[in-house]
TORNU-804842 format. One record per residue (C-alpha): residue in three letters; y, z, x. Coordinates in nm, 4 decimals, decimal comma. Layout:
residues N
  residu         y         z         x
     ALA         Y         Z         X
...
END
This chain:
residues 295
  residu         y         z         x
     MET   -0,1905   -0,9265   -0,3040
     SER   -0,3566   -1,0410   -0,6124
     GLY   -0,3997   -1,3744   -0,7415
     SER   -0,4367   -1,5233   -1,0763
     PHE   -0,4819   -1,8764   -1,2264
     MET   -0,2757   -1,9827   -1,5266
     PHE   -0,0855   -2,2939   -1,6797
     GLU    0,3125   -2,2749   -1,7119
     HIS    0,3608   -2,4856   -1,9713
     PRO    0,0020   -2,4403   -2,1971
     LEU    0,1918   -2,5897   -2,5028
     ALA    0,1536   -2,9366   -2,3237
     PHE   -0,2234   -2,9203   -2,4357
     SER   -0,0941   -2,9941   -2,8123
     LEU   -0,0739   -3,3496   -2,7075
     LEU   -0,4472   -3,3609   -2,7199
     LEU   -0,4473   -3,3421   -3,0806
     LEU   -0,1870   -3,5938   -3,0926
     PHE   -0,4123   -3,8099   -2,8961
     ILE   -0,7204   -3,7433   -3,1428
     LEU   -0,5232   -3,8437   -3,4235
     CYS   -0,3910   -4,1553   -3,2586
     GLU   -0,7677   -4,2385   -3,1700
     ARG   -0,8816   -4,1856   -3,5325
     PHE   -0,5900   -4,3434   -3,7292
     CYS   -0,3901   -4,5893   -3,4974
     LYS   -0,6575   -4,8454   -3,4569
     ALA   -0,5274   -5,1706   -3,2896
     ARG   -0,5898   -5,4763   -3,5622
     PHE   -0,7234   -5,8280   -3,4195
     GLU   -0,8010   -6,1624   -3,5674
     THR   -1,1502   -6,2193   -3,6902
     LEU   -1,3356   -6,4711   -3,4971
     LEU   -1,6790   -6,6061   -3,5744
     PHE   -1,9455   -6,7369   -3,3268
     SER   -2,3373   -6,7284   -3,2791
     GLY   -2,4932   -6,4521   -3,0365
     VAL   -2,2656   -6,2112   -3,2064
     MET   -2,5345   -5,9344   -3,2174
     TRP   -2,5707   -5,9603   -2,8114
     LEU   -2,2106   -5,9310   -2,7678
     LYS   -2,1557   -5,6601   -2,9892
     GLU   -2,4200   -5,4459   -2,7786
     ALA   -2,2493   -5,5379   -2,4654
     ASP   -1,9217   -5,4257   -2,5906
     LYS   -2,0430   -5,1085   -2,7480
     LYS   -2,1611   -5,0133   -2,3745
     SER   -1,8487   -5,1012   -2,2351
     PHE   -1,6259   -4,9653   -2,4886
     SER   -1,8203   -4,6294   -2,4563
     LEU   -1,7630   -4,5836   -2,0830
     SER   -1,3848   -4,6842   -2,1240
     LYS   -1,3514   -4,4488   -2,4138
     VAL   -1,4831   -4,1689   -2,1853
     LEU   -1,2767   -4,2648   -1,8815
     ARG   -0,9675   -4,2892   -2,1172
     TRP   -1,0173   -3,9347   -2,2779
     ALA   -1,0747   -3,7995   -1,9176
     ALA   -0,7572   -3,9474   -1,7813
     PHE   -0,5344   -3,8305   -2,0689
     PHE   -0,6645   -3,4877   -2,0209
     LEU   -0,6103   -3,4642   -1,6714
     LEU   -0,2473   -3,5902   -1,7398
     VAL   -0,1917   -3,3487   -2,0003
     ALA   -0,3544   -3,0759   -1,7513
     ALA   -0,1063   -3,1671   -1,4788
     LEU    0,1874   -3,1770   -1,7338
     ALA    0,1004   -2,8280   -1,8189
     SER    0,1586   -2,7276   -1,4478
     PRO   -0,1427   -2,5290   -1,3501
     VAL   -0,0535   -2,2718   -1,0925
     VAL   -0,2147   -1,9787   -0,8938
     LYS    0,0211   -1,6981   -0,8934
     ASN   -0,0032   -1,4194   -0,6251
     GLU    0,2085   -1,1063   -0,6514
     VAL    0,3077   -0,9839   -0,3316
     VAL    0,4491   -0,6535   -0,2331
     GLU    0,6795   -0,6021    0,0686
     GLN    0,7149   -0,2321    0,1168
     LYS    1,0210   -0,1579    0,3479
     ASP    1,0658    0,2157    0,3065
     MET    0,7299    0,4039    0,2934
     GLY    0,8671    0,7159    0,1647
     TYR    0,8821    1,0204    0,4494
     GLU    0,7793    1,0578    0,7904
     ILE    0,6032    1,4197    0,8262
     SER    0,5216    1,5951    1,1614
     LEU    0,2377    1,8662    1,0924
     ILE    0,2516    2,1622    1,3535
     LEU   -0,0340    2,3709    1,3439
     ASP   -0,0925    2,6953    1,5572
     ALA   -0,4547    2,7151    1,6941
     SER   -0,4216    2,9967    1,9116
     GLY   -0,6696    3,2865    1,9270
     SER   -0,5139    3,4788    1,6313
     MET   -0,5702    3,1997    1,4164
     ALA   -0,9638    3,2613    1,4232
     ASP   -0,9257    3,5925    1,2309
     GLY   -1,0791    3,6182    0,8812
     GLY   -1,1125    3,2246    0,9226
     LYS   -0,7237    3,1810    0,8659
     PHE   -0,7434    2,8460    1,0813
     ARG   -1,0121    2,6973    0,8569
     ILE   -0,8372    2,7784    0,5266
     VAL   -0,5188    2,6432    0,6780
     LYS   -0,6868    2,3096    0,7693
     SER   -0,8560    2,2674    0,4201
     ILE   -0,4988    2,3203    0,2521
     VAL   -0,3249    2,0812    0,5007
     GLU   -0,6149    1,8207    0,4424
     GLU   -0,5178    1,8258    0,0563
     PHE   -0,1470    1,8074    0,1501
     ILE   -0,2326    1,4909    0,3651
     LYS   -0,4018    1,3381    0,0626
     LYS   -0,1357    1,3917   -0,1591
     ARG    0,1170    1,2047    0,0489
     ALA   -0,0295    0,8519    0,0420
     HIS    0,2866    0,6680    0,1149
     ASP    0,4144    0,8777    0,4057
     ARG    0,3551    0,8455    0,7935
     ILE    0,2136    1,1621    0,9215
     GLY    0,1604    1,3262    1,2667
     LEU   -0,0168    1,6203    1,3968
     THR    0,0868    1,8402    1,6753
     ILE   -0,1426    2,1316    1,7733
     PHE   -0,0216    2,4393    1,9912
     ALA   -0,1672    2,7602    2,1263
     ASP   -0,1407    2,8134    2,5264
     PHE    0,0403    2,4743    2,5231
     ALA    0,1385    2,2145    2,2988
     TYR    0,0170    1,8427    2,2419
     VAL    0,0472    1,5688    2,0203
     ALA   -0,2927    1,5116    1,8583
     VAL   -0,2268    1,2318    1,6476
     PRO    0,1075    1,0387    1,6426
     LEU    0,2985    0,9225    1,3228
     THR    0,0665    0,7097    1,1297
     TYR   -0,0319    0,5604    0,7840
     ASP   -0,4293    0,5843    0,8735
     LYS   -0,4761    0,9133    0,6758
     GLU   -0,8391    0,8459    0,7254
     SER   -0,8446    0,8769    1,1090
     LEU   -0,5991    1,1621    1,0734
     LEU   -0,8159    1,3907    0,8595
     ARG   -1,1175    1,2894    1,0784
     LEU   -0,9520    1,4185    1,3922
     LEU   -0,7994    1,7239    1,1992
     ASP   -1,1498    1,8109    1,0841
     ARG   -1,2674    1,8390    1,4596
     VAL   -0,9556    2,0608    1,5640
     GLU   -1,0689    2,4165    1,6102
     VAL   -0,9114    2,7657    1,7456
     GLY   -0,9230    2,7554    2,1304
     ILE   -0,8802    2,3747    2,1416
     ALA   -0,5473    2,4299    2,3526
     GLY   -0,6176    2,7829    2,4506
     THR   -0,6598    3,1262    2,3073
     SER   -0,4054    3,3682    2,4897
     ARG   -0,0424    3,2298    2,4297
     THR    0,1634    3,0733    2,1452
     ALA    0,3838    2,7885    2,2599
     LEU    0,5660    2,7728    1,9334
     TYR    0,8998    2,6433    2,0502
     GLU    0,7287    2,3886    2,3027
     ALA    0,5388    2,2588    1,9694
     LEU    0,8350    2,2332    1,7910
     PHE    1,0106    2,0224    2,0913
     MET    0,7168    1,8045    2,1202
     SER    0,6885    1,7125    1,7646
     THR    1,0451    1,6044    1,7414
     LYS    1,0020    1,3480    2,0225
     LEU    0,7321    1,1547    1,7745
     PHE    1,0680    1,0806    1,5747
     LYS    1,2722    0,9440    1,8693
     ASN    1,2545    0,5756    1,7864
     SER    1,1861    0,6309    1,4157
     LYS    1,4113    0,4392    1,1616
     ALA    1,3129    0,6456    0,8583
     LYS    1,5434    0,8062    0,6284
     ASN    1,3719    1,1246    0,5595
     LYS    1,2019    1,3084    0,8588
     ILE    1,0181    1,6392    0,8058
     ALA    0,8426    1,8875    1,0411
     ILE    0,6366    2,1723    0,8667
     LEU    0,5558    2,4205    1,1400
     LEU    0,2831    2,6965    1,0422
     THR    0,2361    2,9936    1,2773
     ASP    0,0871    3,3494    1,2741
     GLY    0,2558    3,4534    1,6073
     ILE    0,5300    3,4798    1,8101
     ASP    0,6363    3,2623    2,1044
     ASN    0,5214    3,4056    2,4429
     ALA    0,4674    3,0838    2,6610
     GLY    0,8445    3,0338    2,7455
     THR    0,8229    2,6805    2,8219
     VAL    1,1056    2,5474    2,6155
     PRO    1,4067    2,7525    2,4892
     LEU    1,4374    2,7816    2,1239
     ASP    1,8024    2,6534    2,0961
     VAL    1,6640    2,3182    2,2742
     ALA    1,3900    2,3006    2,0360
     ILE    1,6340    2,3377    1,7448
     ASN    1,9062    2,1282    1,8802
     THR    1,6536    1,8371    1,9550
     ALA    1,5207    1,8343    1,5789
     ARG    1,8879    1,8102    1,4829
     LYS    1,9762    1,5317    1,6980
     TYR    1,6867    1,3528    1,5270
     GLY    1,7662    1,4373    1,1848
     ILE    1,4562    1,6295    1,1186
     LYS    1,4443    1,8816    0,8300
     VAL    1,1889    2,1795    0,9671
     TYR    1,0080    2,3876    0,7306
     THR    0,8729    2,6975    0,8833
     ILE    0,5697    2,8810    0,7449
     GLY    0,4854    3,2384    0,8759
     VAL    0,1137    3,3315    0,7868
     GLY   -0,0317    3,6746    0,8022
     GLN    0,1401    4,0246    0,7649
     PRO    0,4606    4,1406    0,8481
     GLY    0,4576    4,1941    1,2404
     ASP    0,2355    3,8918    1,3052
     PHE    0,5125    3,6434    1,3307
     ASN    0,8941    3,6571    1,3886
     PRO    1,0758    3,5718    1,0552
     TYR    1,4099    3,5884    1,2257
     VAL    1,3072    3,2902    1,4609
     LEU    1,1349    3,0863    1,1509
     GLN    1,4210    3,1492    0,9475
     LYS    1,6767    3,0417    1,2226
     ILE    1,4669    2,7220    1,2652
     ALA    1,4688    2,6378    0,9178
     LYS    1,8205    2,7440    0,8466
     GLU    1,9606    2,5330    1,1207
     THR    1,7645    2,2063    1,0393
     ASP    1,8519    2,2237    0,6622
     GLY    1,4746    2,3149    0,6024
     LYS    1,3443    2,6193    0,4138
     TYR    1,1320    2,9489    0,5372
     PHE    0,8237    3,0751    0,3570
     GLU    0,5867    3,3532    0,4186
     ALA    0,2165    3,3434    0,3126
     ASP    0,0216    3,6303    0,3188
     SER   -0,2872    3,5015    0,1058
     VAL   -0,4469    3,1849    0,0468
     GLU   -0,3116    3,1499   -0,2635
     ARG    0,0365    3,1812   -0,1334
     LEU   -0,0180    2,9327    0,1226
     LYS   -0,1570    2,6803   -0,1275
     GLU    0,1684    2,7356   -0,3496
     VAL    0,3939    2,6769   -0,0330
     TYR    0,2463    2,3476    0,0471
     ARG    0,2627    2,2572   -0,3105
     THR    0,6217    2,3586   -0,3302
     ILE    0,7327    2,1598    0,0080
     ASP    0,5086    1,8636   -0,1608
     SER    0,7399    1,8809   -0,4779
     LEU    1,0819    1,9273   -0,2690
     GLU    0,9865    1,6096   -0,0575
     LYS    0,8424    1,3794   -0,2996
     SER    0,8153    1,0247   -0,1533
     GLU    0,9729    0,7451   -0,2998
     ILE    0,8482    0,4024   -0,2190
     ASN    1,1180    0,1420   -0,2120
     ALA    0,9136   -0,1811   -0,2359
     LYS    1,0149   -0,5536   -0,2928
     ARG    0,7984   -0,7368   -0,5421
     TYR    0,7966   -1,1219   -0,5955
     VAL    0,5701   -1,3781   -0,6978
     GLN    0,4152   -1,6494   -0,4586
     LYS    0,3172   -1,9755   -0,6731
     SER    0,0942   -2,2233   -0,5479
     TYR    0,1187   -2,5480   -0,7694
     LEU   -0,2040   -2,7392   -0,8389
     TYR   -0,0725   -3,0361   -1,0613
     ILE   -0,1206   -3,2732   -0,7934
     TRP   -0,5203   -3,2481   -0,8282
     PRO   -0,5620   -3,3399   -1,1880
     LEU   -0,2585   -3,5988   -1,1652
     GLY   -0,4300   -3,7575   -0,8627
     ALA   -0,7451   -3,7675   -1,0635
     ALA   -0,6071   -3,9207   -1,3669
     LEU   -0,4582   -4,1867   -1,1382
     VAL   -0,7974   -4,2936   -1,0066
     LEU   -0,9361   -4,2987   -1,3672
     MET   -0,6614   -4,4952   -1,4852
     SER   -0,7107   -4,7517   -1,1970
     LEU   -1,0865   -4,7810   -1,3021
     LEU   -1,0042   -4,8804   -1,6720
     LEU   -0,7439   -5,1188   -1,5355
     PHE   -1,0099   -5,2620   -1,2890
     ARG   -1,2772   -5,2920   -1,5732
     ARG   -1,0406   -5,4659   -1,8159
     ARG   -0,9549   -5,7301   -1,5671
     ARG   -1,3214   -5,8005   -1,4972
END
């Protein structure tokens, strides 16, 4: 919300010019009276006239200011649909330590997160078991800080609970009302945990309307392309292979361009009218003028 002061009817200040002209040329005419002690009276009248003139000018200026309608405008942005909800599913099994793969993946994912400024993003990590590290959130700073602390071995090193990770990640969307739900699953291995059947994981993703993008990292044989293709196809997502750092960067750029956030935001202007203040001050000054004239 940003506030700004302005006058709704600034042309009202042109009345000041009219007032100046009247002060100069519209003099009241009075009959001349001669009596003694005129110099003393002129001096007293001069002082009285000077103060009355200041009060009259100030009162008229304040009346014009009130007529010009001073306001403070606040533009309020109400964001209803904040783009997408995205679950990042990262393989942190022992094989991801080979060649510094996990470190490279983290740096690329961090850049992806920074680009998705208007999305809710969650993070699920898997190896021997899967767990939700960060639920869906707009707090990208906290997400990035936690991601920076995640290392290979944090969930074990000997197994790959890929299907369990997909299943647990879909649960993040259980109460979601977002129109666009995405999961990005990255792995360099084959599920060997056997904790959740593949069909159960896929059907749960379909149940919540989640589009799953799958990324196989490494060389042919490291992962099962058939399984990753099946997951992507049955959830209306896409399957990618990344056998190099540049290819992996390209994959995330492609996903970013395919699923670009659209913010449906309502904007309206909230006005605070301030005319009562100059109007009130003008009335006070006018009361003082009347009081002085009655003395």
